[in-house]
Structures are given as structure tokens and as C-alpha cells.
N, C-alpha and C positions, 0 to 999 in steps of 0.2 A: 503494499500500500504505499502511496506517496505522502510527502509531507505537506498537509494541507496549510501550513503556515510558513512555507519557505521565504516568504518575503519580509518576515517580522525581523527587526533588527532592535539591540538594546536601545532602550530609551522610549520606544513606541507604547503607547497606551492601548490597552485590550480590555475586553470583557470575557468571562466564559459563558459561552450560550445557555449551559446547563446548571449555572450557579450564579444567579443575579445577586444573590446576598452578599457574595464575595467583594462586590464593589468594583471599581477601575483598578486596573492592575497594570504595572509598568514591567515591559520585557526586561529582564536582566541578560538572558543568552538565548541562543539558538542554535544548539549543535546537534547534528545527526537526528533531527526531528524531536528532540528534547528541549522542549522550551521552558526555562525559568522565569516565572512571572512573579514579582511581589504585588500581592492583591491588599487593598485598604483594610478589608475587613477579615482577612483568612491569612495573612502572611505571606512567605514564600512558598510556592509550589512548583513541582516539576511536572509539566504536561506533555504526554505523547501526542505529538503533531500529527501522527499518522491515523489518529482516531477523534480528534476534536479539532474544529476549526474554530480558533479565537476570533472575536469579533473586533476589528481594528477600530479604535476612537480617533476622533479629530485631536490633533496636538492642540495644548491650551496655549 
């Protein structure tokens, strides 16, 4: 399966489509489809980009 988030780079803002209560998150890294995101209400989470397509938010 392909990396659904290969365009994401550190610093970009995202939301998890299945976890809206986590709030906005900032991408920390994107290596081999493993995206580390620091979410406002959940903290740092590593997401498998082959299974979850994060929603990119406009930069502030």
C-alpha cells in the first residue's frame, strides 16, 4: 500500500480524520510512511501513513 501522506513535511498542520478530539497537529517527521505528529490534545503520535490519510490544514 502507498504512503497516503508522502507530501507532508515537518511543520505542516494536520488533523486525524478519525480522531477529531485530538485537535490540530504539527508534523514532526515523515519517514518511510511513518508520520510523527504532535497533536494539541493527544501529544506525540506516530501514524502509519499507508493506512490513514491525514487532513492537511492551512498554515496560520
